[in-house]
C-alpha beads as a LAMMPS data file, in Angstrom:
LAMMPS data file: protein, C-alpha beads

410 atoms
409 bonds

1 atom types
1 bond types

-500.0 500.0 xlo xhi
-500.0 500.0 ylo yhi
-500.0 500.0 zlo zhi

Masses

1 110.0

Atoms # bond

1 1 1 -243.952 -411.449 -308.156
2 1 1 -242.091 -414.737 -308.618
3 1 1 -243.081 -418.071 -307.125
4 1 1 -240.483 -419.641 -304.749
5 1 1 -240.007 -422.572 -307.119
6 1 1 -239.887 -420.564 -310.276
7 1 1 -236.660 -419.891 -312.156
8 1 1 -236.009 -417.222 -314.678
9 1 1 -236.547 -418.646 -318.163
10 1 1 -235.976 -416.928 -321.521
11 1 1 -239.063 -415.471 -323.129
12 1 1 -240.488 -417.590 -325.995
13 1 1 -239.932 -416.216 -329.499
14 1 1 -242.705 -414.209 -330.994
15 1 1 -244.587 -416.206 -333.616
16 1 1 -244.674 -414.417 -336.938
17 1 1 -247.953 -414.587 -338.853
18 1 1 -247.284 -415.476 -342.517
19 1 1 -249.337 -414.326 -345.509
20 1 1 -250.883 -417.781 -345.834
21 1 1 -252.215 -417.495 -342.320
22 1 1 -253.560 -414.050 -343.044
23 1 1 -255.525 -415.450 -345.993
24 1 1 -257.342 -417.802 -343.714
25 1 1 -259.660 -415.018 -342.705
26 1 1 -262.797 -415.657 -344.654
27 1 1 -264.291 -412.232 -343.867
28 1 1 -262.984 -408.809 -345.005
29 1 1 -260.730 -407.123 -342.514
30 1 1 -263.027 -404.104 -342.129
31 1 1 -265.937 -406.396 -341.212
32 1 1 -263.792 -408.227 -338.698
33 1 1 -262.803 -404.903 -337.028
34 1 1 -266.421 -403.816 -336.952
35 1 1 -267.563 -407.129 -335.345
36 1 1 -264.757 -406.906 -332.857
37 1 1 -265.821 -403.449 -331.770
38 1 1 -269.443 -404.586 -331.419
39 1 1 -268.329 -407.608 -329.363
40 1 1 -266.300 -405.395 -327.040
41 1 1 -269.224 -403.039 -326.496
42 1 1 -271.582 -405.954 -325.898
43 1 1 -269.224 -407.424 -323.369
44 1 1 -268.934 -404.133 -321.445
45 1 1 -272.751 -403.805 -321.360
46 1 1 -273.049 -407.379 -320.142
47 1 1 -270.480 -406.630 -317.428
48 1 1 -272.471 -403.587 -316.321
49 1 1 -275.457 -405.856 -315.825
50 1 1 -273.604 -408.321 -313.606
51 1 1 -271.343 -405.695 -311.908
52 1 1 -272.783 -406.424 -308.447
53 1 1 -271.280 -409.897 -308.751
54 1 1 -268.115 -409.304 -310.778
55 1 1 -266.922 -406.174 -308.895
56 1 1 -266.569 -407.751 -305.415
57 1 1 -265.079 -410.934 -306.853
58 1 1 -262.374 -409.040 -308.783
59 1 1 -261.695 -406.679 -305.924
60 1 1 -261.173 -409.616 -303.537
61 1 1 -258.948 -411.241 -306.161
62 1 1 -256.823 -408.050 -306.272
63 1 1 -256.538 -407.758 -302.493
64 1 1 -255.459 -411.327 -302.119
65 1 1 -252.783 -410.879 -304.815
66 1 1 -251.650 -407.640 -303.154
67 1 1 -250.781 -409.390 -299.863
68 1 1 -249.314 -412.476 -301.495
69 1 1 -245.679 -411.314 -300.924
70 1 1 -246.380 -411.513 -297.166
71 1 1 -247.731 -415.095 -297.638
72 1 1 -244.632 -416.081 -299.661
73 1 1 -242.262 -414.526 -297.091
74 1 1 -243.869 -416.579 -294.309
75 1 1 -243.523 -419.717 -296.435
76 1 1 -239.838 -418.947 -297.012
77 1 1 -239.097 -418.699 -293.309
78 1 1 -240.751 -422.015 -292.679
79 1 1 -244.281 -421.095 -291.583
80 1 1 -247.035 -423.663 -292.293
81 1 1 -249.178 -423.051 -295.296
82 1 1 -252.321 -422.583 -293.229
83 1 1 -250.621 -420.000 -291.025
84 1 1 -249.292 -418.026 -294.058
85 1 1 -252.748 -418.036 -295.696
86 1 1 -254.449 -417.001 -292.477
87 1 1 -252.014 -414.118 -291.971
88 1 1 -252.634 -412.878 -295.509
89 1 1 -256.363 -413.049 -295.064
90 1 1 -256.292 -411.228 -291.729
91 1 1 -254.144 -408.573 -293.348
92 1 1 -256.712 -407.908 -296.021
93 1 1 -259.552 -407.805 -293.475
94 1 1 -257.539 -405.411 -291.233
95 1 1 -256.946 -403.104 -294.219
96 1 1 -260.649 -403.051 -295.062
97 1 1 -261.717 -402.494 -291.446
98 1 1 -259.236 -399.665 -291.096
99 1 1 -260.620 -397.925 -294.245
100 1 1 -264.255 -398.188 -293.121
101 1 1 -263.484 -397.239 -289.542
102 1 1 -261.668 -394.117 -290.857
103 1 1 -264.769 -393.140 -292.836
104 1 1 -266.967 -393.637 -289.739
105 1 1 -264.576 -391.709 -287.557
106 1 1 -264.504 -388.793 -289.965
107 1 1 -268.285 -388.542 -290.215
108 1 1 -268.712 -388.964 -286.466
109 1 1 -266.204 -386.198 -285.783
110 1 1 -268.136 -383.838 -288.120
111 1 1 -271.413 -384.680 -286.394
112 1 1 -269.962 -384.048 -282.959
113 1 1 -268.310 -380.724 -284.004
114 1 1 -271.300 -379.129 -285.821
115 1 1 -273.426 -378.368 -282.705
116 1 1 -270.693 -376.090 -281.370
117 1 1 -271.226 -373.813 -284.423
118 1 1 -274.989 -373.272 -284.024
119 1 1 -274.617 -369.476 -283.683
120 1 1 -272.384 -369.358 -286.828
121 1 1 -274.928 -371.431 -288.661
122 1 1 -277.784 -369.097 -287.690
123 1 1 -275.774 -366.139 -288.823
124 1 1 -274.942 -367.832 -292.125
125 1 1 -278.652 -368.616 -292.574
126 1 1 -279.606 -364.999 -292.123
127 1 1 -276.904 -363.902 -294.529
128 1 1 -278.151 -366.391 -297.035
129 1 1 -281.736 -365.013 -296.742
130 1 1 -280.468 -361.430 -297.250
131 1 1 -278.473 -362.582 -300.259
132 1 1 -281.580 -364.258 -301.785
133 1 1 -283.659 -361.129 -301.188
134 1 1 -281.213 -359.283 -303.360
135 1 1 -282.348 -361.513 -306.217
136 1 1 -286.048 -360.871 -305.390
137 1 1 -286.653 -364.007 -303.445
138 1 1 -288.480 -363.299 -300.188
139 1 1 -288.082 -365.238 -296.948
140 1 1 -291.555 -366.755 -297.276
141 1 1 -290.748 -368.121 -300.751
142 1 1 -287.419 -369.539 -299.489
143 1 1 -289.171 -371.264 -296.579
144 1 1 -291.771 -372.646 -298.969
145 1 1 -289.066 -374.149 -301.150
146 1 1 -287.388 -375.611 -298.046
147 1 1 -290.623 -377.121 -296.848
148 1 1 -291.149 -378.682 -300.243
149 1 1 -287.643 -380.074 -300.218
150 1 1 -288.156 -381.526 -296.730
151 1 1 -291.761 -382.732 -297.170
152 1 1 -292.687 -386.215 -295.933
153 1 1 -292.787 -387.612 -299.468
154 1 1 -289.389 -386.187 -300.300
155 1 1 -287.878 -387.458 -297.069
156 1 1 -289.501 -390.900 -297.676
157 1 1 -288.022 -391.071 -301.176
158 1 1 -284.540 -390.074 -299.912
159 1 1 -284.652 -392.618 -297.122
160 1 1 -285.760 -395.342 -299.539
161 1 1 -282.867 -394.498 -301.793
162 1 1 -280.383 -394.514 -298.867
163 1 1 -281.642 -397.873 -297.522
164 1 1 -281.469 -399.359 -300.989
165 1 1 -277.895 -398.238 -301.363
166 1 1 -277.100 -399.438 -297.858
167 1 1 -278.451 -402.842 -298.734
168 1 1 -276.375 -402.984 -301.861
169 1 1 -273.308 -401.937 -299.942
170 1 1 -273.876 -404.647 -297.309
171 1 1 -274.350 -407.276 -300.045
172 1 1 -271.146 -406.046 -301.686
173 1 1 -269.192 -406.317 -298.457
174 1 1 -270.573 -409.757 -297.638
175 1 1 -269.641 -411.089 -301.139
176 1 1 -266.200 -409.493 -300.842
177 1 1 -265.570 -411.128 -297.432
178 1 1 -266.584 -414.557 -298.622
179 1 1 -264.502 -414.262 -301.803
180 1 1 -261.423 -413.210 -299.833
181 1 1 -261.851 -416.149 -297.417
182 1 1 -262.079 -418.777 -300.146
183 1 1 -259.263 -417.289 -302.285
184 1 1 -257.007 -417.167 -299.240
185 1 1 -257.914 -420.810 -298.546
186 1 1 -257.128 -421.842 -302.164
187 1 1 -253.894 -419.888 -302.114
188 1 1 -252.265 -422.622 -300.015
189 1 1 -252.171 -424.938 -303.032
190 1 1 -251.447 -422.199 -305.588
191 1 1 -247.676 -422.777 -306.065
192 1 1 -248.213 -426.436 -306.753
193 1 1 -251.028 -425.709 -309.178
194 1 1 -248.966 -423.114 -311.032
195 1 1 -246.034 -425.578 -311.222
196 1 1 -248.225 -428.183 -312.891
197 1 1 -249.542 -425.581 -315.330
198 1 1 -245.980 -424.447 -316.080
199 1 1 -245.110 -427.940 -317.130
200 1 1 -247.449 -427.730 -320.125
201 1 1 -247.942 -424.000 -320.569
202 1 1 -245.035 -421.933 -319.182
203 1 1 -246.040 -418.849 -321.195
204 1 1 -249.337 -418.674 -319.307
205 1 1 -247.606 -418.851 -315.970
206 1 1 -245.264 -415.997 -316.968
207 1 1 -248.230 -413.957 -318.051
208 1 1 -249.968 -414.543 -314.718
209 1 1 -246.795 -413.685 -312.919
210 1 1 -246.580 -410.351 -314.788
211 1 1 -250.217 -409.627 -313.995
212 1 1 -249.713 -410.291 -310.295
213 1 1 -246.675 -408.118 -310.191
214 1 1 -248.471 -405.309 -311.828
215 1 1 -251.416 -405.572 -309.407
216 1 1 -249.046 -405.476 -306.402
217 1 1 -247.199 -402.419 -307.796
218 1 1 -250.555 -400.671 -308.505
219 1 1 -251.769 -401.015 -304.901
220 1 1 -248.412 -399.884 -303.550
221 1 1 -248.460 -396.785 -305.732
222 1 1 -252.129 -396.033 -304.809
223 1 1 -251.349 -396.319 -301.090
224 1 1 -248.184 -394.181 -301.331
225 1 1 -250.026 -391.476 -303.263
226 1 1 -252.794 -391.520 -300.712
227 1 1 -250.243 -390.916 -297.928
228 1 1 -248.614 -388.033 -299.932
229 1 1 -251.933 -386.379 -300.695
230 1 1 -253.134 -386.641 -297.085
231 1 1 -249.886 -385.136 -295.827
232 1 1 -250.151 -382.177 -298.254
233 1 1 -253.794 -381.694 -297.322
234 1 1 -252.871 -381.701 -293.645
235 1 1 -250.297 -378.964 -294.126
236 1 1 -252.682 -376.855 -296.261
237 1 1 -255.613 -377.202 -293.847
238 1 1 -253.416 -376.452 -290.791
239 1 1 -252.052 -373.322 -292.503
240 1 1 -255.596 -372.093 -293.189
241 1 1 -256.696 -372.811 -289.686
242 1 1 -259.475 -375.274 -290.581
243 1 1 -260.724 -377.251 -287.533
244 1 1 -260.145 -381.013 -287.436
245 1 1 -257.377 -380.795 -290.039
246 1 1 -255.996 -384.255 -289.143
247 1 1 -259.498 -385.780 -289.490
248 1 1 -259.885 -384.409 -293.023
249 1 1 -256.434 -385.511 -293.977
250 1 1 -257.345 -389.093 -293.014
251 1 1 -260.634 -388.741 -294.882
252 1 1 -258.658 -387.563 -297.964
253 1 1 -256.431 -390.650 -297.692
254 1 1 -259.451 -392.951 -297.804
255 1 1 -261.120 -391.141 -300.688
256 1 1 -257.898 -391.192 -302.673
257 1 1 -258.650 -394.814 -303.489
258 1 1 -261.557 -393.515 -305.615
259 1 1 -259.880 -392.183 -308.779
260 1 1 -260.792 -388.788 -310.229
261 1 1 -263.922 -388.232 -308.106
262 1 1 -262.493 -389.049 -304.717
263 1 1 -261.196 -385.542 -304.060
264 1 1 -264.718 -384.168 -304.800
265 1 1 -266.060 -386.218 -301.870
266 1 1 -263.078 -385.328 -299.663
267 1 1 -263.333 -381.558 -300.166
268 1 1 -266.890 -381.192 -298.791
269 1 1 -266.310 -381.683 -295.005
270 1 1 -263.250 -379.401 -294.671
271 1 1 -264.911 -376.670 -296.747
272 1 1 -268.041 -376.785 -294.583
273 1 1 -265.941 -376.556 -291.404
274 1 1 -263.928 -373.678 -292.845
275 1 1 -267.162 -371.834 -293.736
276 1 1 -268.621 -372.134 -290.259
277 1 1 -265.381 -371.432 -288.391
278 1 1 -263.592 -368.888 -290.519
279 1 1 -266.038 -367.435 -293.023
280 1 1 -266.747 -367.603 -296.786
281 1 1 -263.300 -366.388 -297.890
282 1 1 -261.485 -369.035 -295.890
283 1 1 -263.875 -371.651 -297.167
284 1 1 -263.244 -370.588 -300.754
285 1 1 -259.476 -370.805 -300.213
286 1 1 -259.841 -374.187 -298.581
287 1 1 -261.867 -375.582 -301.474
288 1 1 -259.472 -374.201 -304.079
289 1 1 -256.275 -375.318 -302.376
290 1 1 -257.715 -378.737 -301.459
291 1 1 -258.965 -379.342 -304.951
292 1 1 -255.747 -378.219 -306.627
293 1 1 -253.590 -380.512 -304.478
294 1 1 -255.887 -383.525 -304.893
295 1 1 -256.608 -382.979 -308.604
296 1 1 -252.938 -382.487 -309.560
297 1 1 -251.703 -385.467 -307.504
298 1 1 -254.618 -387.868 -308.071
299 1 1 -255.802 -387.034 -311.616
300 1 1 -252.552 -385.925 -313.290
301 1 1 -249.471 -387.397 -311.620
302 1 1 -250.853 -390.635 -310.102
303 1 1 -252.213 -392.063 -313.409
304 1 1 -248.818 -391.559 -315.006
305 1 1 -246.905 -393.196 -312.143
306 1 1 -249.490 -395.999 -311.761
307 1 1 -249.462 -396.578 -315.493
308 1 1 -245.674 -396.914 -315.542
309 1 1 -245.847 -399.278 -312.531
310 1 1 -248.444 -401.473 -314.268
311 1 1 -246.896 -401.123 -317.695
312 1 1 -249.374 -399.047 -319.712
313 1 1 -249.270 -395.537 -321.169
314 1 1 -250.940 -392.574 -319.357
315 1 1 -253.549 -392.308 -322.069
316 1 1 -254.419 -396.013 -321.594
317 1 1 -254.583 -395.436 -317.850
318 1 1 -257.107 -392.574 -318.213
319 1 1 -259.232 -394.349 -320.804
320 1 1 -259.308 -397.431 -318.548
321 1 1 -260.970 -395.313 -315.859
322 1 1 -263.777 -394.331 -318.268
323 1 1 -264.294 -397.808 -319.677
324 1 1 -264.238 -399.796 -316.453
325 1 1 -266.234 -397.234 -314.483
326 1 1 -268.959 -397.735 -317.097
327 1 1 -268.723 -401.541 -316.915
328 1 1 -268.303 -402.047 -313.190
329 1 1 -269.487 -398.833 -311.565
330 1 1 -267.527 -396.913 -308.925
331 1 1 -265.467 -400.017 -308.065
332 1 1 -264.496 -400.234 -311.734
333 1 1 -262.680 -396.878 -311.416
334 1 1 -260.646 -398.293 -308.552
335 1 1 -259.875 -401.496 -310.436
336 1 1 -259.365 -399.853 -313.837
337 1 1 -255.671 -400.561 -314.271
338 1 1 -255.776 -404.079 -312.858
339 1 1 -258.690 -404.898 -315.164
340 1 1 -256.819 -403.545 -318.209
341 1 1 -253.740 -405.466 -317.211
342 1 1 -255.833 -408.673 -316.902
343 1 1 -257.302 -408.241 -320.377
344 1 1 -253.860 -407.468 -321.804
345 1 1 -252.281 -410.533 -320.097
346 1 1 -254.989 -413.097 -320.830
347 1 1 -256.199 -411.983 -324.255
348 1 1 -253.726 -409.682 -326.017
349 1 1 -250.344 -411.097 -325.033
350 1 1 -251.423 -414.685 -325.750
351 1 1 -252.247 -413.960 -329.426
352 1 1 -249.298 -413.015 -331.723
353 1 1 -251.678 -411.343 -334.136
354 1 1 -252.572 -408.837 -331.400
355 1 1 -248.981 -407.992 -330.497
356 1 1 -249.464 -404.552 -332.097
357 1 1 -252.013 -403.695 -329.356
358 1 1 -249.462 -404.570 -326.710
359 1 1 -246.862 -402.389 -328.416
360 1 1 -249.365 -399.578 -328.619
361 1 1 -250.589 -399.480 -324.990
362 1 1 -247.396 -400.601 -323.175
363 1 1 -245.427 -397.842 -321.417
364 1 1 -242.142 -399.624 -322.346
365 1 1 -242.594 -401.451 -325.678
366 1 1 -240.274 -404.365 -326.155
367 1 1 -237.771 -404.324 -328.934
368 1 1 -238.977 -405.076 -332.456
369 1 1 -237.897 -404.462 -335.933
370 1 1 -237.989 -400.850 -337.044
371 1 1 -240.909 -400.280 -339.407
372 1 1 -240.867 -397.831 -342.335
373 1 1 -243.056 -394.993 -341.148
374 1 1 -244.007 -391.637 -342.600
375 1 1 -242.904 -388.238 -341.365
376 1 1 -246.262 -387.554 -339.644
377 1 1 -245.847 -390.405 -337.173
378 1 1 -242.108 -390.757 -336.633
379 1 1 -239.944 -388.411 -338.710
380 1 1 -236.588 -389.926 -339.525
381 1 1 -237.629 -393.527 -338.964
382 1 1 -237.221 -395.654 -342.026
383 1 1 -234.871 -393.286 -343.849
384 1 1 -231.782 -394.775 -345.388
385 1 1 -228.905 -394.880 -342.929
386 1 1 -225.343 -393.882 -343.848
387 1 1 -223.117 -396.682 -344.925
388 1 1 -220.917 -396.386 -341.865
389 1 1 -223.998 -396.752 -339.576
390 1 1 -225.827 -399.312 -341.685
391 1 1 -222.998 -401.917 -341.712
392 1 1 -221.895 -403.280 -338.321
393 1 1 -218.152 -403.217 -337.539
394 1 1 -217.826 -407.009 -337.916
395 1 1 -219.204 -406.832 -341.414
396 1 1 -217.240 -403.711 -342.429
397 1 1 -213.827 -405.178 -341.528
398 1 1 -213.747 -407.980 -344.140
399 1 1 -214.978 -405.570 -346.796
400 1 1 -212.134 -403.089 -346.056
401 1 1 -209.595 -405.881 -346.160
402 1 1 -210.880 -407.133 -349.558
403 1 1 -210.612 -403.589 -350.992
404 1 1 -207.025 -403.243 -349.726
405 1 1 -206.175 -406.667 -351.256
406 1 1 -207.616 -405.611 -354.609
407 1 1 -205.514 -402.394 -354.622
408 1 1 -202.309 -404.383 -353.978
409 1 1 -203.090 -406.861 -356.802
410 1 1 -203.765 -403.959 -359.095

Bonds

1 1 1 2
2 1 2 3
3 1 3 4
4 1 4 5
5 1 5 6
6 1 6 7
7 1 7 8
8 1 8 9
9 1 9 10
10 1 10 11
11 1 11 12
12 1 12 13
13 1 13 14
14 1 14 15
15 1 15 16
16 1 16 17
17 1 17 18
18 1 18 19
19 1 19 20
20 1 20 21
21 1 21 22
22 1 22 23
23 1 23 24
24 1 24 25
25 1 25 26
26 1 26 27
27 1 27 28
28 1 28 29
29 1 29 30
30 1 30 31
31 1 31 32
32 1 32 33
33 1 33 34
34 1 34 35
35 1 35 36
36 1 36 37
37 1 37 38
38 1 38 39
39 1 39 40
40 1 40 41
41 1 41 42
42 1 42 43
43 1 43 44
44 1 44 45
45 1 45 46
46 1 46 47
47 1 47 48
48 1 48 49
49 1 49 50
50 1 50 51
51 1 51 52
52 1 52 53
53 1 53 54
54 1 54 55
55 1 55 56
56 1 56 57
57 1 57 58
58 1 58 59
59 1 59 60
60 1 60 61
61 1 61 62
62 1 62 63
63 1 63 64
64 1 64 65
65 1 65 66
66 1 66 67
67 1 67 68
68 1 68 69
69 1 69 70
70 1 70 71
71 1 71 72
72 1 72 73
73 1 73 74
74 1 74 75
75 1 75 76
76 1 76 77
77 1 77 78
78 1 78 79
79 1 79 80
80 1 80 81
81 1 81 82
82 1 82 83
83 1 83 84
84 1 84 85
85 1 85 86
86 1 86 87
87 1 87 88
88 1 88 89
89 1 89 90
90 1 90 91
91 1 91 92
92 1 92 93
93 1 93 94
94 1 94 95
95 1 95 96
96 1 96 97
97 1 97 98
98 1 98 99
99 1 99 100
100 1 100 101
101 1 101 102
102 1 102 103
103 1 103 104
104 1 104 105
105 1 105 106
106 1 106 107
107 1 107 108
108 1 108 109
109 1 109 110
110 1 110 111
111 1 111 112
112 1 112 113
113 1 113 114
114 1 114 115
115 1 115 116
116 1 116 117
117 1 117 118
118 1 118 119
119 1 119 120
120 1 120 121
121 1 121 122
122 1 122 123
123 1 123 124
124 1 124 125
125 1 125 126
126 1 126 127
127 1 127 128
128 1 128 129
129 1 129 130
130 1 130 131
131 1 131 132
132 1 132 133
133 1 133 134
134 1 134 135
135 1 135 136
136 1 136 137
137 1 137 138
138 1 138 139
139 1 139 140
140 1 140 141
141 1 141 142
142 1 142 143
143 1 143 144
144 1 144 145
145 1 145 146
146 1 146 147
147 1 147 148
148 1 148 149
149 1 149 150
150 1 150 151
151 1 151 152
152 1 152 153
153 1 153 154
154 1 154 155
155 1 155 156
156 1 156 157
157 1 157 158
158 1 158 159
159 1 159 160
160 1 160 161
161 1 161 162
162 1 162 163
163 1 163 164
164 1 164 165
165 1 165 166
166 1 166 167
167 1 167 168
168 1 168 169
169 1 169 170
170 1 170 171
171 1 171 172
172 1 172 173
173 1 173 174
174 1 174 175
175 1 175 176
176 1 176 177
177 1 177 178
178 1 178 179
179 1 179 180
180 1 180 181
181 1 181 182
182 1 182 183
183 1 183 184
184 1 184 185
185 1 185 186
186 1 186 187
187 1 187 188
188 1 188 189
189 1 189 190
190 1 190 191
191 1 191 192
192 1 192 193
193 1 193 194
194 1 194 195
195 1 195 196
196 1 196 197
197 1 197 198
198 1 198 199
199 1 199 200
200 1 200 201
201 1 201 202
202 1 202 203
203 1 203 204
204 1 204 205
205 1 205 206
206 1 206 207
207 1 207 208
208 1 208 209
209 1 209 210
210 1 210 211
211 1 211 212
212 1 212 213
213 1 213 214
214 1 214 215
215 1 215 216
216 1 216 217
217 1 217 218
218 1 218 219
219 1 219 220
220 1 220 221
221 1 221 222
222 1 222 223
223 1 223 224
224 1 224 225
225 1 225 226
226 1 226 227
227 1 227 228
228 1 228 229
229 1 229 230
230 1 230 231
231 1 231 232
232 1 232 233
233 1 233 234
234 1 234 235
235 1 235 236
236 1 236 237
237 1 237 238
238 1 238 239
239 1 239 240
240 1 240 241
241 1 241 242
242 1 242 243
243 1 243 244
244 1 244 245
245 1 245 246
246 1 246 247
247 1 247 248
248 1 248 249
249 1 249 250
250 1 250 251
251 1 251 252
252 1 252 253
253 1 253 254
254 1 254 255
255 1 255 256
256 1 256 257
257 1 257 258
258 1 258 259
259 1 259 260
260 1 260 261
261 1 261 262
262 1 262 263
263 1 263 264
264 1 264 265
265 1 265 266
266 1 266 267
267 1 267 268
268 1 268 269
269 1 269 270
270 1 270 271
271 1 271 272
272 1 272 273
273 1 273 274
274 1 274 275
275 1 275 276
276 1 276 277
277 1 277 278
278 1 278 279
279 1 279 280
280 1 280 281
281 1 281 282
282 1 282 283
283 1 283 284
284 1 284 285
285 1 285 286
286 1 286 287
287 1 287 288
288 1 288 289
289 1 289 290
290 1 290 291
291 1 291 292
292 1 292 293
293 1 293 294
294 1 294 295
295 1 295 296
296 1 296 297
297 1 297 298
298 1 298 299
299 1 299 300
300 1 300 301
301 1 301 302
302 1 302 303
303 1 303 304
304 1 304 305
305 1 305 306
306 1 306 307
307 1 307 308
308 1 308 309
309 1 309 310
310 1 310 311
311 1 311 312
312 1 312 313
313 1 313 314
314 1 314 315
315 1 315 316
316 1 316 317
317 1 317 318
318 1 318 319
319 1 319 320
320 1 320 321
321 1 321 322
322 1 322 323
323 1 323 324
324 1 324 325
325 1 325 326
326 1 326 327
327 1 327 328
328 1 328 329
329 1 329 330
330 1 330 331
331 1 331 332
332 1 332 333
333 1 333 334
334 1 334 335
335 1 335 336
336 1 336 337
337 1 337 338
338 1 338 339
339 1 339 340
340 1 340 341
341 1 341 342
342 1 342 343
343 1 343 344
344 1 344 345
345 1 345 346
346 1 346 347
347 1 347 348
348 1 348 349
349 1 349 350
350 1 350 351
351 1 351 352
352 1 352 353
353 1 353 354
354 1 354 355
355 1 355 356
356 1 356 357
357 1 357 358
358 1 358 359
359 1 359 360
360 1 360 361
361 1 361 362
362 1 362 363
363 1 363 364
364 1 364 365
365 1 365 366
366 1 366 367
367 1 367 368
368 1 368 369
369 1 369 370
370 1 370 371
371 1 371 372
372 1 372 373
373 1 373 374
374 1 374 375
375 1 375 376
376 1 376 377
377 1 377 378
378 1 378 379
379 1 379 380
380 1 380 381
381 1 381 382
382 1 382 383
383 1 383 384
384 1 384 385
385 1 385 386
386 1 386 387
387 1 387 388
388 1 388 389
389 1 389 390
390 1 390 391
391 1 391 392
392 1 392 393
393 1 393 394
394 1 394 395
395 1 395 396
396 1 396 397
397 1 397 398
398 1 398 399
399 1 399 400
400 1 400 401
401 1 401 402
402 1 402 403
403 1 403 404
404 1 404 405
405 1 405 406
406 1 406 407
407 1 407 408
408 1 408 409
409 1 409 410
């Protein structure tokens, strides 16, 4: 992303840390590393305690950045700032409404379809009882266990948990809507604010620009992979004859925004429908094929492509899922790469002493001097180059001329 007023400027030179600056550290380096690790862990634990506030704020921040190209395009064609900001805000709200409506539509379709399979359900129930009797569990014992599972106390506890989660979800959505509204309102003055910041700190503006570009590419990649996965699931479910194949393909698209565990949620409804409509073998094939498609695309290929789009390595992309899911909960898994990119832009890239971290986690490390490494890390790096390769052509030509002059004098 590049602001309309912004011109391409050369990157500032990397500040080299001298030995005198290194000696300014009063503590031993090992102790500094240990304290840094403790500080990182304490920060993640603190974030987990305030995740109900941080997660919707950062998600709204990401969504507003994702639609900012639309706002900038409207400004370039002469639309008023208020109209451009309103269009961006309505686009975000339309996206969220479409996602939640798709979830409601999928669940509603399942509820409406299940009563038509009452006879198949009764047959499956009898087959399950016969299967349990083979393990020495009688029908009376099975009914007793079911009654215990569906006792009033158990149902009350389950409803309490569901209502508590529903209240948390409503609070999350309310906070998200308010954050999106105010961020869209503030975005009208964002170019002028960034221009004033660039007058005194252009490096920070370039860092924010790289962060915004990475966030936009991440959401584009996540949406494209969701469409690809849903199309593959539609073909697989249609080939297996699973009812409501299009509904489950849409459901798979929505759950694709939940990294790594989204396909687990998406595989349950089509497997249940395949079990009732076509039998256990078809349900097993549905679960296997659905899981293979979603796991390969979502957990193996997508992190690599999304990491390249954001600018981090696949290993960093996977570890980001674990770290931010711990810190921010399920939403942290969705915002893992943008969160890592924000930390890299605001903390790592701004400190020359931490440039080695940027080189380590970046998918395309920028050019730097070749270090002398051992064979275990990079065999061949640091070895003495041949004379013809070591000296550049411009430096080799005067040396050859001087040798020829010396022979003629001799």
